[in-house]
Each structure stands twice: as C-alpha cells, then as structure tokens.
All heavy atoms as a GROMACS GRO file, in nm:
protein
  599
    1MET      N    1   8.952  -1.187   6.430
    1MET     CA    2   8.820  -1.199   6.372
    1MET      C    3   8.832  -1.261   6.235
    1MET      O    4   8.921  -1.224   6.159
    1MET     CB    5   8.767  -1.054   6.359
    1MET     CG    6   8.616  -1.051   6.335
    1MET     SD    7   8.567  -0.876   6.341
    1MET     CE    8   8.406  -0.904   6.417
    2SER      N    9   8.748  -1.354   6.202
    2SER     CA   10   8.758  -1.420   6.076
    2SER      C   11   8.704  -1.338   5.964
    2SER      O   12   8.623  -1.247   5.984
    2SER     CB   13   8.687  -1.549   6.081
    2SER     OG   14   8.546  -1.534   6.090
    3THR      N   15   8.738  -1.375   5.840
    3THR     CA   16   8.692  -1.295   5.728
    3THR      C   17   8.537  -1.318   5.711
    3THR      O   18   8.467  -1.220   5.677
    3THR     CB   19   8.757  -1.354   5.600
    3THR    OG1   20   8.903  -1.339   5.615
    3THR    CG2   21   8.722  -1.283   5.478
    4PHE      N   22   8.491  -1.436   5.747
    4PHE     CA   23   8.346  -1.461   5.742
    4PHE      C   24   8.272  -1.372   5.832
    4PHE      O   25   8.169  -1.311   5.796
    4PHE     CB   26   8.316  -1.606   5.780
    4PHE     CG   27   8.175  -1.638   5.774
    4PHE    CD1   28   8.103  -1.647   5.658
    4PHE    CD2   29   8.104  -1.658   5.891
    4PHE    CE1   30   7.964  -1.675   5.652
    4PHE    CE2   31   7.964  -1.682   5.891
    4PHE     CZ   32   7.900  -1.697   5.774
    5ALA      N   33   8.321  -1.346   5.954
    5ALA     CA   34   8.259  -1.257   6.053
    5ALA      C   35   8.260  -1.109   6.001
    5ALA      O   36   8.166  -1.043   6.017
    5ALA     CB   37   8.329  -1.261   6.188
    6VAL      N   38   8.364  -1.068   5.936
    6VAL     CA   39   8.374  -0.935   5.883
    6VAL      C   40   8.276  -0.918   5.771
    6VAL      O   41   8.202  -0.818   5.765
    6VAL     CB   42   8.514  -0.900   5.831
    6VAL    CG1   43   8.525  -0.771   5.755
    6VAL    CG2   44   8.606  -0.894   5.945
    7ILE      N   45   8.260  -1.017   5.690
    7ILE     CA   46   8.156  -1.009   5.581
    7ILE      C   47   8.015  -0.999   5.637
    7ILE      O   48   7.928  -0.928   5.588
    7ILE     CB   49   8.176  -1.126   5.483
    7ILE    CG1   50   8.311  -1.110   5.412
    7ILE    CG2   51   8.055  -1.146   5.380
    7ILE    CD1   52   8.338  -1.231   5.334
    8VAL      N   53   7.988  -1.084   5.742
    8VAL     CA   54   7.852  -1.079   5.809
    8VAL      C   55   7.822  -0.944   5.870
    8VAL      O   56   7.710  -0.887   5.852
    8VAL     CB   57   7.841  -1.193   5.910
    8VAL    CG1   58   7.717  -1.174   5.996
    8VAL    CG2   59   7.842  -1.328   5.847
    9VAL      N   60   7.926  -0.886   5.936
    9VAL     CA   61   7.907  -0.750   5.995
    9VAL      C   62   7.889  -0.650   5.879
    9VAL      O   63   7.805  -0.566   5.898
    9VAL     CB   64   8.021  -0.716   6.085
    9VAL    CG1   65   8.023  -0.572   6.130
    9VAL    CG2   66   8.033  -0.808   6.207
   10SER      N   67   7.960  -0.663   5.771
   10SER     CA   68   7.940  -0.576   5.661
   10SER      C   69   7.793  -0.576   5.607
   10SER      O   70   7.732  -0.483   5.572
   10SER     CB   71   8.040  -0.598   5.551
   10SER     OG   72   8.166  -0.583   5.605
   11ILE      N   73   7.747  -0.700   5.597
   11ILE     CA   74   7.607  -0.714   5.550
   11ILE      C   75   7.507  -0.656   5.647
   11ILE      O   76   7.415  -0.591   5.595
   11ILE     CB   77   7.581  -0.873   5.523
   11ILE    CG1   78   7.664  -0.920   5.403
   11ILE    CG2   79   7.427  -0.890   5.501
   11ILE    CD1   80   7.655  -1.068   5.383
   12ILE      N   81   7.531  -0.669   5.766
   12ILE     CA   82   7.437  -0.609   5.866
   12ILE      C   83   7.450  -0.457   5.855
   12ILE      O   84   7.338  -0.395   5.868
   12ILE     CB   85   7.479  -0.654   6.018
   12ILE    CG1   86   7.442  -0.796   6.028
   12ILE    CG2   87   7.407  -0.574   6.115
   12ILE    CD1   88   7.502  -0.877   6.160
   13VAL      N   89   7.566  -0.400   5.840
   13VAL     CA   90   7.573  -0.257   5.836
   13VAL      C   91   7.504  -0.206   5.704
   13VAL      O   92   7.435  -0.104   5.709
   13VAL     CB   93   7.726  -0.220   5.828
   13VAL    CG1   94   7.742  -0.071   5.787
   13VAL    CG2   95   7.784  -0.242   5.965
   14CYS      N   96   7.523  -0.288   5.598
   14CYS     CA   97   7.446  -0.244   5.469
   14CYS      C   98   7.297  -0.256   5.491
   14CYS      O   99   7.225  -0.164   5.440
   14CYS     CB  100   7.494  -0.342   5.359
   14CYS     SG  101   7.648  -0.298   5.281
   15ALA      N  102   7.248  -0.352   5.557
   15ALA     CA  103   7.108  -0.365   5.586
   15ALA      C  104   7.052  -0.253   5.666
   15ALA      O  105   6.939  -0.217   5.656
   15ALA     CB  106   7.084  -0.502   5.644
   16TYR      N  107   7.139  -0.200   5.744
   16TYR     CA  108   7.098  -0.084   5.836
   16TYR      C  109   7.107   0.047   5.764
   16TYR      O  110   7.020   0.130   5.772
   16TYR     CB  111   7.187  -0.082   5.963
   16TYR     CG  112   7.151   0.028   6.057
   16TYR    CD1  113   7.042   0.024   6.136
   16TYR    CD2  114   7.229   0.141   6.064
   16TYR    CE1  115   7.011   0.123   6.221
   16TYR    CE2  116   7.207   0.244   6.151
   16TYR     CZ  117   7.093   0.238   6.234
   16TYR     OH  118   7.062   0.335   6.309
   17GLU      N  119   7.209   0.068   5.674
   17GLU     CA  120   7.240   0.201   5.623
   17GLU      C  121   7.172   0.220   5.484
   17GLU      O  122   7.128   0.322   5.455
   17GLU     CB  123   7.384   0.224   5.611
   17GLU     CG  124   7.453   0.243   5.736
   17GLU     CD  125   7.423   0.379   5.800
   17GLU    OE1  126   7.386   0.469   5.730
   17GLU    OE2  127   7.415   0.393   5.921
   18LEU      N  128   7.163   0.115   5.402
   18LEU     CA  129   7.124   0.130   5.260
   18LEU      C  130   6.982   0.166   5.251
   18LEU      O  131   6.948   0.255   5.163
   18LEU     CB  132   7.158   0.005   5.183
   18LEU     CG  133   7.301  -0.008   5.135
   18LEU    CD1  134   7.313  -0.132   5.062
   18LEU    CD2  135   7.348   0.112   5.053
   19PRO      N  136   6.881   0.114   5.329
   19PRO     CA  137   6.747   0.158   5.309
   19PRO      C  138   6.724   0.313   5.332
   19PRO      O  139   6.654   0.375   5.258
   19PRO     CB  140   6.665   0.086   5.410
   19PRO     CG  141   6.750  -0.036   5.440
   19PRO     CD  142   6.892   0.002   5.423
   20ARG      N  143   6.790   0.368   5.423
   20ARG     CA  144   6.781   0.517   5.443
   20ARG      C  145   6.841   0.591   5.331
   20ARG      O  146   6.790   0.687   5.279
   20ARG     CB  147   6.846   0.556   5.577
   20ARG     CG  148   6.845   0.699   5.606
   20ARG     CD  149   6.917   0.739   5.734
   20ARG     NE  150   7.055   0.708   5.727
   20ARG     CZ  151   7.147   0.782   5.684
   20ARG    NH1  152   7.120   0.901   5.627
   20ARG    NH2  153   7.277   0.755   5.678
   21LEU      N  154   6.955   0.548   5.278
   21LEU     CA  155   7.024   0.617   5.168
   21LEU      C  156   6.935   0.608   5.045
   21LEU      O  157   6.923   0.698   4.961
   21LEU     CB  158   7.151   0.564   5.144
   21LEU     CG  159   7.263   0.596   5.254
   21LEU    CD1  160   7.392   0.516   5.224
   21LEU    CD2  161   7.287   0.742   5.257
   22ILE      N  162   6.871   0.485   5.018
   22ILE     CA  163   6.780   0.465   4.907
   22ILE      C  164   6.661   0.552   4.915
   22ILE      O  165   6.628   0.613   4.813
   22ILE     CB  166   6.755   0.316   4.881
   22ILE    CG1  167   6.881   0.245   4.850
   22ILE    CG2  168   6.644   0.298   4.779
   22ILE    CD1  169   6.866   0.093   4.853
   23ARG      N  170   6.608   0.557   5.034
   23ARG     CA  171   6.481   0.634   5.053
   23ARG      C  172   6.513   0.782   5.028
   23ARG      O  173   6.420   0.857   4.972
   23ARG     CB  174   6.426   0.612   5.194
   23ARG     CG  175   6.296   0.663   5.231
   23ARG     CD  176   6.241   0.623   5.364
   23ARG     NE  177   6.334   0.630   5.470
   23ARG     CZ  178   6.381   0.513   5.528
   23ARG    NH1  179   6.353   0.400   5.497
   23ARG    NH2  180   6.473   0.531   5.626
   24MET      N  181   6.619   0.841   5.074
   24MET     CA  182   6.660   0.973   5.054
   24MET      C  183   6.709   0.998   4.912
   24MET      O  184   6.752   1.108   4.885
   24MET     CB  185   6.753   1.018   5.155
   24MET     CG  186   6.696   1.013   5.303
   24MET     SD  187   6.809   1.048   5.426
   24MET     CE  188   6.824   1.226   5.400
   25ARG      N  189   6.726   0.896   4.829
   25ARG     CA  190   6.784   0.904   4.693
   25ARG      C  191   6.920   0.975   4.683
   25ARG      O  192   6.946   1.059   4.609
   25ARG     CB  193   6.678   0.978   4.599
   25ARG     CG  194   6.549   0.906   4.590
   25ARG     CD  195   6.461   0.975   4.497
   25ARG     NE  196   6.336   0.897   4.493
   25ARG     CZ  197   6.224   0.946   4.450
   25ARG    NH1  198   6.224   1.067   4.401
   25ARG    NH2  199   6.126   0.868   4.445
   26GLN      N  200   7.004   0.933   4.770
   26GLN     CA  201   7.146   0.979   4.778
   26GLN      C  202   7.234   0.883   4.699
   26GLN      O  203   7.308   0.801   4.762
   26GLN     CB  204   7.184   0.998   4.923
   26GLN     CG  205   7.107   1.103   4.998
   26GLN     CD  206   7.153   1.117   5.142
   26GLN    OE1  207   7.215   1.031   5.194
   26GLN    NE2  208   7.118   1.229   5.198
   27ARG      N  209   7.231   0.897   4.570
   27ARG     CA  210   7.298   0.802   4.486
   27ARG      C  211   7.450   0.806   4.500
   27ARG      O  212   7.519   0.710   4.508
   27ARG     CB  213   7.266   0.822   4.338
   27ARG     CG  214   7.119   0.799   4.310
   27ARG     CD  215   7.081   0.800   4.161
   27ARG     NE  216   6.945   0.819   4.135
   27ARG     CZ  217   6.851   0.746   4.162
   27ARG    NH1  218   6.866   0.648   4.242
   27ARG    NH2  219   6.718   0.772   4.129
   28LYS      N  220   7.508   0.928   4.509
   28LYS     CA  221   7.656   0.944   4.524
   28LYS      C  222   7.701   0.889   4.654
   28LYS      O  223   7.805   0.823   4.662
   28LYS     CB  224   7.697   1.086   4.513
   28LYS     CG  225   7.677   1.147   4.382
   28LYS     CD  226   7.716   1.296   4.375
   28LYS     CE  227   7.684   1.362   4.243
   28LYS     NZ  228   7.710   1.503   4.243
   29GLU      N  229   7.614   0.909   4.765
   29GLU     CA  230   7.659   0.854   4.896
   29GLU      C  231   7.655   0.698   4.899
   29GLU      O  232   7.733   0.636   4.955
   29GLU     CB  233   7.568   0.905   5.004
   29GLU     CG  234   7.589   1.056   5.038
   29GLU     CD  235   7.539   1.146   4.942
   29GLU    OE1  236   7.468   1.112   4.838
   29GLU    OE2  237   7.550   1.273   4.967
   30ILE      N  238   7.558   0.644   4.819
   30ILE     CA  239   7.547   0.503   4.807
   30ILE      C  240   7.668   0.444   4.746
   30ILE      O  241   7.728   0.344   4.787
   30ILE     CB  242   7.418   0.457   4.736
   30ILE    CG1  243   7.296   0.498   4.823
   30ILE    CG2  244   7.416   0.310   4.705
   30ILE    CD1  245   7.160   0.475   4.740
   31VAL      N  246   7.710   0.508   4.637
   31VAL     CA  247   7.832   0.460   4.564
   31VAL      C  248   7.952   0.466   4.643
   31VAL      O  249   8.031   0.365   4.657
   31VAL     CB  250   7.847   0.543   4.433
   31VAL    CG1  251   7.981   0.514   4.367
   31VAL    CG2  252   7.734   0.513   4.335
   32VAL      N  253   7.975   0.579   4.720
   32VAL     CA  254   8.090   0.600   4.801
   32VAL      C  255   8.075   0.491   4.920
   32VAL      O  256   8.180   0.430   4.953
   32VAL     CB  257   8.092   0.742   4.852
   32VAL    CG1  258   8.202   0.757   4.961
   32VAL    CG2  259   8.124   0.836   4.741
   33PHE      N  260   7.971   0.486   4.981
   33PHE     CA  261   7.953   0.397   5.094
   33PHE      C  262   7.985   0.245   5.051
   33PHE      O  263   8.065   0.178   5.115
   33PHE     CB  264   7.808   0.396   5.144
   33PHE     CG  265   7.773   0.291   5.249
   33PHE    CD1  266   7.821   0.308   5.375
   33PHE    CD2  267   7.700   0.181   5.219
   33PHE    CE1  268   7.792   0.207   5.476
   33PHE    CE2  269   7.670   0.085   5.316
   33PHE     CZ  270   7.721   0.102   5.443
   34LEU      N  271   7.930   0.203   4.942
   34LEU     CA  272   7.952   0.068   4.892
   34LEU      C  273   8.103   0.049   4.850
   34LEU      O  274   8.159  -0.057   4.878
   34LEU     CB  275   7.851   0.023   4.787
   34LEU     CG  276   7.708   0.006   4.830
   34LEU    CD1  277   7.624  -0.023   4.711
   34LEU    CD2  278   7.701  -0.106   4.934
   35GLY      N  279   8.152   0.146   4.784
   35GLY     CA  280   8.289   0.146   4.735
   35GLY      C  281   8.393   0.127   4.852
   35GLY      O  282   8.484   0.044   4.850
   36LEU      N  283   8.369   0.215   4.954
   36LEU     CA  284   8.461   0.212   5.075
   36LEU      C  285   8.444   0.077   5.148
   36LEU      O  286   8.543   0.023   5.210
   36LEU     CB  287   8.436   0.327   5.162
   36LEU     CG  288   8.488   0.460   5.111
   36LEU    CD1  289   8.446   0.573   5.203
   36LEU    CD2  290   8.634   0.461   5.085
   37LEU      N  291   8.321   0.027   5.156
   37LEU     CA  292   8.299  -0.098   5.230
   37LEU      C  293   8.361  -0.215   5.162
   37LEU      O  294   8.429  -0.295   5.221
   37LEU     CB  295   8.140  -0.121   5.237
   37LEU     CG  296   8.101  -0.244   5.331
   37LEU    CD1  297   8.136  -0.204   5.479
   37LEU    CD2  298   7.952  -0.257   5.316
   38VAL      N  299   8.352  -0.213   5.018
   38VAL     CA  300   8.411  -0.324   4.944
   38VAL      C  301   8.565  -0.311   4.956
   38VAL      O  302   8.630  -0.420   4.971
   38VAL     CB  303   8.368  -0.322   4.800
   38VAL    CG1  304   8.448  -0.410   4.715
   38VAL    CG2  305   8.221  -0.358   4.791
   39ILE      N  306   8.619  -0.197   4.954
   39ILE     CA  307   8.768  -0.181   4.959
   39ILE      C  308   8.816  -0.229   5.101
   39ILE      O  309   8.919  -0.299   5.112
   39ILE     CB  310   8.804  -0.036   4.927
   39ILE    CG1  311   8.790  -0.008   4.782
   39ILE    CG2  312   8.942  -0.005   4.974
   39ILE    CD1  313   8.803   0.140   4.747
   40SER      N  314   8.743  -0.184   5.204
   40SER     CA  315   8.791  -0.215   5.337
   40SER      C  316   8.776  -0.365   5.365
   40SER      O  317   8.866  -0.430   5.423
   40SER     CB  318   8.715  -0.135   5.439
   40SER     OG  319   8.573  -0.174   5.434
   41VAL      N  320   8.672  -0.427   5.318
   41VAL     CA  321   8.660  -0.570   5.344
   41VAL      C  322   8.761  -0.650   5.258
   41VAL      O  323   8.827  -0.744   5.301
   41VAL     CB  324   8.514  -0.617   5.312
   41VAL    CG1  325   8.506  -0.768   5.306
   41VAL    CG2  326   8.416  -0.563   5.410
   42GLY      N  327   8.786  -0.596   5.132
   42GLY     CA  328   8.889  -0.656   5.050
   42GLY      C  329   9.030  -0.647   5.108
   42GLY      O  330   9.110  -0.750   5.110
   43LEU      N  331   9.059  -0.535   5.161
   43LEU     CA  332   9.192  -0.516   5.223
   43LEU      C  333   9.206  -0.607   5.344
   43LEU      O  334   9.306  -0.659   5.370
   43LEU     CB  335   9.219  -0.376   5.253
   43LEU     CG  336   9.249  -0.278   5.140
   43LEU    CD1  337   9.254  -0.134   5.186
   43LEU    CD2  338   9.380  -0.322   5.072
   44TYR      N  339   9.097  -0.615   5.423
   44TYR     CA  340   9.099  -0.695   5.550
   44TYR      C  341   9.121  -0.850   5.503
   44TYR      O  342   9.207  -0.913   5.561
   44TYR     CB  343   8.980  -0.680   5.633
   44TYR     CG  344   8.987  -0.780   5.749
   44TYR    CD1  345   9.054  -0.748   5.866
   44TYR    CD2  346   8.909  -0.901   5.743
   44TYR    CE1  347   9.059  -0.831   5.968
   44TYR    CE2  348   8.924  -0.987   5.851
   44TYR     CZ  349   8.991  -0.955   5.956
   44TYR     OH  350   9.003  -1.042   6.072
   45ALA      N  351   9.049  -0.899   5.410
   45ALA     CA  352   9.060  -1.032   5.364
   45ALA      C  353   9.196  -1.056   5.307
   45ALA      O  354   9.260  -1.160   5.332
   45ALA     CB  355   8.944  -1.058   5.260
   46GLY      N  356   9.249  -0.960   5.235
   46GLY     CA  357   9.380  -0.978   5.181
   46GLY      C  358   9.498  -0.981   5.286
   46GLY      O  359   9.583  -1.067   5.278
   47ALA      N  360   9.477  -0.892   5.387
   47ALA     CA  361   9.573  -0.893   5.492
   47ALA      C  362   9.558  -1.023   5.586
   47ALA      O  363   9.660  -1.076   5.625
   47ALA     CB  364   9.553  -0.767   5.580
   48GLU      N  365   9.437  -1.072   5.593
   48GLU     CA  366   9.418  -1.195   5.668
   48GLU      C  367   9.482  -1.318   5.601
   48GLU      O  368   9.533  -1.401   5.668
   48GLU     CB  369   9.264  -1.221   5.688
   48GLU     CG  370   9.226  -1.330   5.774
   48GLU     CD  371   9.245  -1.296   5.925
   48GLU    OE1  372   9.254  -1.178   5.955
   48GLU    OE2  373   9.249  -1.389   5.998
   49LYS      N  374   9.474  -1.307   5.473
   49LYS     CA  375   9.524  -1.430   5.394
   49LYS      C  376   9.676  -1.417   5.361
   49LYS      O  377   9.742  -1.499   5.313
   49LYS     CB  378   9.451  -1.448   5.262
   49LYS     CG  379   9.309  -1.468   5.275
   49LYS     CD  380   9.278  -1.605   5.340
   49LYS     CE  381   9.124  -1.622   5.349
   49LYS     NZ  382   9.088  -1.730   5.440
   50GLY      N  383   9.733  -1.301   5.392
   50GLY     CA  384   9.875  -1.273   5.370
   50GLY      C  385   9.904  -1.215   5.232
   50GLY      O  386  10.023  -1.207   5.194
   51VAL      N  387   9.806  -1.188   5.150
   51VAL     CA  388   9.828  -1.136   5.029
   51VAL      C  389   9.869  -0.989   5.030
   51VAL      O  390   9.961  -0.936   4.951
   51VAL     CB  391   9.701  -1.144   4.939
   51VAL    CG1  392   9.727  -1.085   4.799
   51VAL    CG2  393   9.660  -1.296   4.927
   52VAL      N  394   9.800  -0.907   5.114
   52VAL     CA  395   9.833  -0.765   5.128
   52VAL      C  396   9.916  -0.749   5.264
   52VAL      O  397   9.869  -0.804   5.366
   52VAL     CB  398   9.701  -0.688   5.139
   52VAL    CG1  399   9.723  -0.546   5.154
   52VAL    CG2  400   9.618  -0.708   5.004
   53PRO      N  401  10.013  -0.679   5.265
   53PRO     CA  402  10.088  -0.658   5.394
   53PRO      C  403  10.003  -0.577   5.493
   53PRO      O  404   9.927  -0.495   5.456
   53PRO     CB  405  10.222  -0.585   5.356
   53PRO     CG  406  10.191  -0.523   5.228
   53PRO     CD  407  10.081  -0.614   5.152
   54ASN      N  408  10.014  -0.604   5.618
   54ASN     CA  409   9.946  -0.539   5.721
   54ASN      C  410   9.992  -0.395   5.737
   54ASN      O  411  10.122  -0.370   5.736
   54ASN     CB  412   9.970  -0.612   5.859
   54ASN     CG  413   9.876  -0.564   5.962
   54ASN    OD1  414   9.817  -0.457   5.961
   54ASN    ND2  415   9.866  -0.650   6.063
   55PRO      N  416   9.911  -0.291   5.745
   55PRO     CA  417   9.952  -0.154   5.748
   55PRO      C  418  10.034  -0.121   5.872
   55PRO      O  419  10.108  -0.028   5.874
   55PRO     CB  420   9.825  -0.076   5.746
   55PRO     CG  421   9.718  -0.164   5.693
   55PRO     CD  422   9.764  -0.311   5.720
   56VAL      N  423  10.014  -0.202   5.969
   56VAL     CA  424  10.090  -0.175   6.093
   56VAL      C  425  10.244  -0.190   6.068
   56VAL      O  426  10.325  -0.124   6.132
   56VAL     CB  427  10.043  -0.276   6.210
   56VAL    CG1  428  10.137  -0.266   6.328
   56VAL    CG2  429   9.905  -0.241   6.244
   57TYR      N  430  10.279  -0.283   5.977
   57TYR     CA  431  10.424  -0.296   5.944
   57TYR      C  432  10.477  -0.172   5.881
   57TYR      O  433  10.596  -0.135   5.907
   57TYR     CB  434  10.439  -0.416   5.848
   57TYR     CG  435  10.402  -0.551   5.906
   57TYR    CD1  436  10.336  -0.642   5.832
   57TYR    CD2  437  10.420  -0.578   6.037
   57TYR    CE1  438  10.296  -0.764   5.878
   57TYR    CE2  439  10.375  -0.698   6.092
   57TYR     CZ  440  10.316  -0.792   6.008
   57TYR     OH  441  10.276  -0.911   6.062
   58TRP      N  442  10.399  -0.106   5.800
   58TRP     CA  443  10.439   0.023   5.736
   58TRP      C  444  10.464   0.137   5.844
   58TRP      O  445  10.556   0.206   5.842
   58TRP     CB  446  10.331   0.069   5.636
   58TRP     CG  447  10.322  -0.018   5.519
   58TRP    CD1  448  10.398  -0.126   5.487
   58TRP    CD2  449  10.210  -0.021   5.437
   58TRP    NE1  450  10.346  -0.193   5.373
   58TRP    CE2  451  10.232  -0.135   5.345
   58TRP    CE3  452  10.099   0.050   5.416
   58TRP    CZ2  453  10.133  -0.162   5.239
   58TRP    CZ3  454  10.013   0.025   5.315
   58TRP    CH2  455  10.032  -0.080   5.224
   59VAL      N  456  10.372   0.138   5.944
   59VAL     CA  457  10.380   0.241   6.044
   59VAL      C  458  10.504   0.208   6.130
   59VAL      O  459  10.579   0.295   6.174
   59VAL     CB  460  10.250   0.242   6.129
   59VAL    CG1  461  10.273   0.320   6.253
   59VAL    CG2  462  10.126   0.292   6.048
   60GLU      N  463  10.529   0.080   6.156
   60GLU     CA  464  10.646   0.038   6.237
   60GLU      C  465  10.771   0.077   6.166
   60GLU      O  466  10.865   0.119   6.226
   60GLU     CB  467  10.636  -0.109   6.258
   60GLU     CG  468  10.753  -0.166   6.345
   60GLU     CD  469  10.742  -0.312   6.365
   60GLU    OE1  470  10.627  -0.362   6.384
   60GLU    OE2  471  10.839  -0.377   6.368
   61MET      N  472  10.771   0.058   6.029
   61MET     CA  473  10.890   0.095   5.951
   61MET      C  474  10.924   0.243   5.961
   61MET      O  475  11.042   0.279   5.967
   61MET     CB  476  10.868   0.045   5.806
   61MET     CG  477  10.993   0.060   5.722
   61MET     SD  478  10.966   0.001   5.560
   61MET     CE  479  10.822   0.085   5.499
   62VAL      N  480  10.820   0.319   5.967
   62VAL     CA  481  10.840   0.467   5.969
   62VAL      C  482  10.884   0.512   6.113
   62VAL      O  483  10.977   0.588   6.128
   62VAL     CB  484  10.715   0.546   5.927
   62VAL    CG1  485  10.728   0.690   5.954
   62VAL    CG2  486  10.695   0.514   5.779
   63TYR      N  487  10.817   0.461   6.215
   63TYR     CA  488  10.846   0.511   6.348
   63TYR      C  489  10.958   0.444   6.427
   63TYR      O  490  11.004   0.492   6.526
   63TYR     CB  491  10.715   0.505   6.435
   63TYR     CG  492  10.615   0.611   6.388
   63TYR    CD1  493  10.503   0.584   6.325
   63TYR    CD2  494  10.644   0.743   6.420
   63TYR    CE1  495  10.414   0.681   6.287
   63TYR    CE2  496  10.558   0.846   6.389
   63TYR     CZ  497  10.440   0.816   6.320
   63TYR     OH  498  10.362   0.916   6.285
   64LYS      N  499  11.007   0.331   6.378
   64LYS     CA  500  11.107   0.248   6.453
   64LYS      C  501  11.236   0.335   6.461
   64LYS      O  502  11.297   0.344   6.561
   64LYS     CB  503  11.138   0.124   6.379
   64LYS     CG  504  11.237   0.035   6.440
   64LYS     CD  505  11.188  -0.064   6.536
   64LYS     CE  506  11.288  -0.161   6.575
   64LYS     NZ  507  11.335  -0.147   6.715
   65PRO      N  508  11.284   0.397   6.344
   65PRO     CA  509  11.410   0.482   6.356
   65PRO      C  510  11.385   0.595   6.454
   65PRO      O  511  11.481   0.639   6.532
   65PRO     CB  512  11.431   0.528   6.216
   65PRO     CG  513  11.366   0.433   6.126
   65PRO     CD  514  11.241   0.390   6.207
   66VAL      N  515  11.266   0.660   6.451
   66VAL     CA  516  11.236   0.775   6.537
   66VAL      C  517  11.241   0.730   6.680
   66VAL      O  518  11.301   0.791   6.770
   66VAL     CB  519  11.096   0.838   6.502
   66VAL    CG1  520  11.075   0.943   6.604
   66VAL    CG2  521  11.097   0.892   6.364
   67TYR      N  522  11.178   0.615   6.712
   67TYR     CA  523  11.182   0.555   6.849
   67TYR      C  524  11.319   0.525   6.887
   67TYR      O  525  11.361   0.558   7.002
   67TYR     CB  526  11.086   0.434   6.847
   67TYR     CG  527  11.092   0.360   6.981
   67TYR    CD1  528  11.020   0.406   7.090
   67TYR    CD2  529  11.166   0.250   6.993
   67TYR    CE1  530  11.030   0.343   7.204
   67TYR    CE2  531  11.168   0.176   7.117
   67TYR     CZ  532  11.101   0.228   7.223
   67TYR     OH  533  11.102   0.162   7.344
   68ASP      N  534  11.398   0.461   6.804
   68ASP     CA  535  11.534   0.429   6.844
   68ASP      C  536  11.624   0.550   6.876
   68ASP      O  537  11.694   0.558   6.970
   68ASP     CB  538  11.600   0.334   6.735
   68ASP     CG  539  11.538   0.199   6.729
   68ASP    OD1  540  11.468   0.155   6.818
   68ASP    OD2  541  11.551   0.130   6.623
   69GLY      N  542  11.605   0.648   6.785
   69GLY     CA  543  11.681   0.772   6.808
   69GLY      C  544  11.638   0.848   6.934
   69GLY      O  545  11.727   0.896   7.008
   70LEU      N  546  11.513   0.848   6.966
   70LEU     CA  547  11.460   0.909   7.084
   70LEU      C  548  11.504   0.836   7.203
   70LEU      O  549  11.539   0.893   7.312
   70LEU     CB  550  11.307   0.920   7.078
   70LEU     CG  551  11.240   0.995   7.185
   70LEU    CD1  552  11.280   1.140   7.182
   70LEU    CD2  553  11.091   0.979   7.176
   71MET      N  554  11.511   0.712   7.203
   71MET     CA  555  11.550   0.625   7.316
   71MET      C  556  11.703   0.644   7.348
   71MET      O  557  11.744   0.654   7.466
   71MET     CB  558  11.519   0.481   7.300
   71MET     CG  559  11.364   0.462   7.314
   71MET     SD  560  11.290   0.557   7.426
   71MET     CE  561  11.242   0.465   7.558
   72THR      N  562  11.789   0.651   7.247
   72THR     CA  563  11.925   0.668   7.265
   72THR      C  564  11.950   0.816   7.321
   72THR      O  565  12.042   0.835   7.397
   72THR     CB  566  12.007   0.642   7.136
   72THR    OG1  567  11.957   0.730   7.032
   72THR    CG2  568  11.994   0.496   7.093
   73TRP      N  569  11.869   0.910   7.273
   73TRP     CA  570  11.885   1.046   7.325
   73TRP      C  571  11.844   1.057   7.466
   73TRP      O  572  11.904   1.132   7.552
   73TRP     CB  573  11.806   1.135   7.234
   73TRP     CG  574  11.814   1.283   7.270
   73TRP    CD1  575  11.929   1.363   7.257
   73TRP    CD2  576  11.713   1.359   7.326
   73TRP    NE1  577  11.892   1.489   7.297
   73TRP    CE2  578  11.763   1.492   7.343
   73TRP    CE3  579  11.582   1.334   7.371
   73TRP    CZ2  580  11.688   1.592   7.404
   73TRP    CZ3  581  11.510   1.441   7.420
   73TRP    CH2  582  11.569   1.566   7.439
   74LEU      N  583  11.742   0.981   7.513
   74LEU     CA  584  11.691   0.994   7.645
   74LEU      C  585  11.770   0.921   7.747
   74LEU      O  586  11.768   0.949   7.866
   74LEU     CB  587  11.547   0.945   7.657
   74LEU     CG  588  11.441   1.031   7.591
   74LEU    CD1  589  11.311   0.965   7.597
   74LEU    CD2  590  11.440   1.164   7.656
   75LYS      N  591  11.856   0.820   7.707
   75LYS     CA  592  11.945   0.747   7.802
   75LYS      C  593  12.062   0.822   7.841
   75LYS      O  594  12.106   0.914   7.811
   75LYS     CB  595  11.983   0.613   7.737
   75LYS     CG  596  11.869   0.525   7.731
   75LYS     CD  597  11.922   0.386   7.668
   75LYS     CE  598  11.803   0.290   7.667
   75LYS     NZ  599  11.839   0.162   7.609
   0.00000   0.00000   0.00000
C-alpha cells in the first residue's frame, strides 16, 4: 500500500470520527486520536521509505533464536 493511500484512508477515518468527538466535546480523546493517527502514519511512511526499520525485523530478531532452539530440540 502506498503512503498516499494510507494518508487518504487516514483522512477518511478523521472525517468519520472527528465530528462525533467534536460534538461530544471530548477534547482529550481528540488529542489522543490525532496523536496516535499522526504517529502511526509517520511510522508507516518512515518504514516505507526505509528511514525507520520495519518492526517485523525486531520480532524476528527476538524469536529466531527461540525458533532455532525449538527446532533442534524437536529433531
């Protein structure tokens, strides 16, 4: 998925969620919602461009030794 598509989907989600939050005057929820949305889109864009490493690599780094040890034990 391209970065542009993620931004478009984020705008659609904002257009759907923000009016209800504004109408109910939930200021803290608006700040948290927008903060998390900006962070997530920023991390995705950074991972897409290669600036931020993909989190899957971190998970692989943790579980690879466990997997290798388990496979040698099961053989």
